[in-house]
C-alpha positions in Angstrom: 5.2 -16.4 7.3 6.9 -13.5 8.9 6.2 -9.8 8.5 9.2 -7.6 9.0 9.9 -3.9 9.2 12.2 -3.6 6.2 15.1 -1.3 5.5 14.6 -1.5 1.7 18.2 -2.6 1.0 17.5 -6.2 -0.1 17.6 -7.0 -3.8 14.3 -9.0 -3.7 12.5 -6.0 -2.0 14.0 -3.5 -4.5 13.0 -5.7 -7.4 9.4 -6.0 -6.2 9.2 -2.2 -5.7 10.5 -1.8 -9.3 7.7 -4.2 -10.5 5.2 -2.1 -8.5 6.3 1.1 -10.0 6.2 -0.4 -13.5 2.7 -1.7 -12.9 1.5 1.7 -11.7 3.0 3.5 -14.7 1.5 0.9 -17.1 -2.1 1.7 -16.2 -2.0 5.4 -15.4 -0.5 8.6 -16.9 2.6 9.9 -15.1 0.7 12.7 -13.3 -1.7 10.1 -11.9 1.0 7.8 -10.5 1.2 8.3 -6.7 3.4 5.3 -5.8 6.5 6.1 -3.8 10.0 5.2 -5.1 12.8 3.9 -2.9 13.7 7.4 -1.7 10.0 8.1 -0.9 9.6 4.9 1.0 12.7 5.7 3.1 11.1 8.9 4.3 11.0 9.1 8.2 7.1 9.3 8.1 6.9 6.0 6.2 7.0 2.5 7.7 7.7 -0.3 5.2 7.0 -4.0 5.7 7.9 -7.1 3.8 6.3 -10.5 4.2 8.5 -13.6 3.9 8.3 -17.3 3.9 11.8 -18.6 4.7 13.9 -16.7 2.2 11.2 -15.9 -0.3 9.5 -12.5 -0.5 5.8 -12.8 -0.7 4.7 -9.1 -0.7 5.2 -5.6 0.6 3.2 -2.8 2.1 3.8 0.6 3.7 2.1 3.2 5.8 2.7 6.9 5.8 1.9 9.0 8.8 -0.2 12.0 7.6 -0.6 13.3 11.2 -0.9 11.8 14.7 -4.5 10.5 13.9 -4.4 9.7 10.2 -2.3 7.2 8.2 -2.1 6.4 4.5 -1.6 3.0 3.0 1.2 3.0 0.4 2.9 0.5 -2.0 0.9 -2.6 -1.5 2.2 -5.3 -3.8 2.1 -9.1 -3.9 4.8 -11.1 -5.7 3.3 -12.5 -9.0 3.9 -16.1 -8.0 1.9 -15.6 -4.7 -1.2 -13.8 -6.0 -4.6 -15.0 -4.7 -3.0 -16.6 -1.6 -4.0 -14.1 1.0 -0.7 -12.2 1.0 -2.1 -8.7 0.5 -4.8 -9.4 3.2 -2.2 -10.5 5.7 -0.1 -7.3 5.1 -3.2 -5.1 5.2 -4.4 -6.6 8.4 -1.0 -6.0 9.9 -1.0 -2.4 8.8 -4.4 -1.9 10.3 -3.2 -3.4 13.6 -0.2 -1.1 13.7 -2.4 2.0 12.8 -4.6 1.1 15.8 -1.6 0.7 18.1 -0.4 4.1 17.0 -3.7 5.6 18.0 -4.7 6.6 14.4 -8.4 7.4 14.1 -8.5 6.6 10.4 -6.5 5.0 7.6 -6.9 6.2 4.0 -5.5 5.2 0.6 -5.4 6.2 -3.0 -5.7 3.5 -5.7 -6.4 3.3 -9.4 -9.6 3.2 -11.4 -8.4 0.9 -14.3 -9.6 -2.7 -14.2 -6.2 -4.0 -13.0 -6.9 -2.3 -9.6 -10.2 -4.0 -9.0 -8.8 -6.9 -7.0 -7.1 -4.4 -4.6 -10.3 -2.3 -4.4 -12.3 -5.4 -3.5 -9.8 -6.3 -0.8 -10.1 -2.8 0.7 -13.9 -3.0 0.5 -14.0 -6.4 2.2 -11.9 -5.0 5.1 -14.2 -2.1 5.7 -12.8 0.7 3.6 -15.4 3.1 2.1 -15.1 5.4 -0.9 -14.4 9.0 -0.1 -13.0 12.1 -1.7 -9.4 13.2 -2.0 -7.4 13.6 1.3 -4.0 15.1 2.2 -2.5 16.6 -1.0 -4.5 14.6 -3.5 -6.9 16.2 -5.9 -9.8 14.7 -8.0 -8.3 12.6 -10.8 -10.1 10.2 -13.2 -7.4 7.6 -12.6 -7.7 7.8 -8.8 -10.1 6.3 -6.2 -9.9 7.4 -2.6 -10.9 5.1 0.3 -10.8 5.5 4.1 -11.5 3.4 7.2 -12.4 4.7 10.6 -10.5 2.9 13.3 
C-alpha cells in the first residue's frame, strides 16, 4: 500500500470524494455538512492524500492547517469495498505523523452525531482523540461532534 499526496485530478479520487459528499449530505442537514468539495480540498492550506494498492484506490484523507500549531482532519473516507480493513487507521496515522513533523501541537476534527459516524468516532477515540467543544469557525450543532488530540 502506498500513501500519496494527491492532486485531486484522478477519476477514482473524484468519484470517492463525490461518494463522501453524498454520504455527509444523507445524514445531516445542509447547514451541518462541513465536508470540503473539490475546490475546498484544493485550497493551499489543505494537504490531500490517497491510499493505493497497485491501481486501486483504498481511501482518502486530508488535513487543513488552521495555524502553525493546529491542524484539522478533513475528508476521511474509505472505499466501500475496503471497509474494516484498516484503511482509515493507516491514513489517520499518516496524518498524525505529518502533523507532528510540521510541529503542530494539536490536531482537531469535526464529525457527525448520527449512527453512521460511530465507526469513525470509535477510530478517533482509539487513537487518542478526546471530545471537546467547537474550534476554528465551528459552532455548537446537534449534528456535530468535535474532537482533538494533543501532539
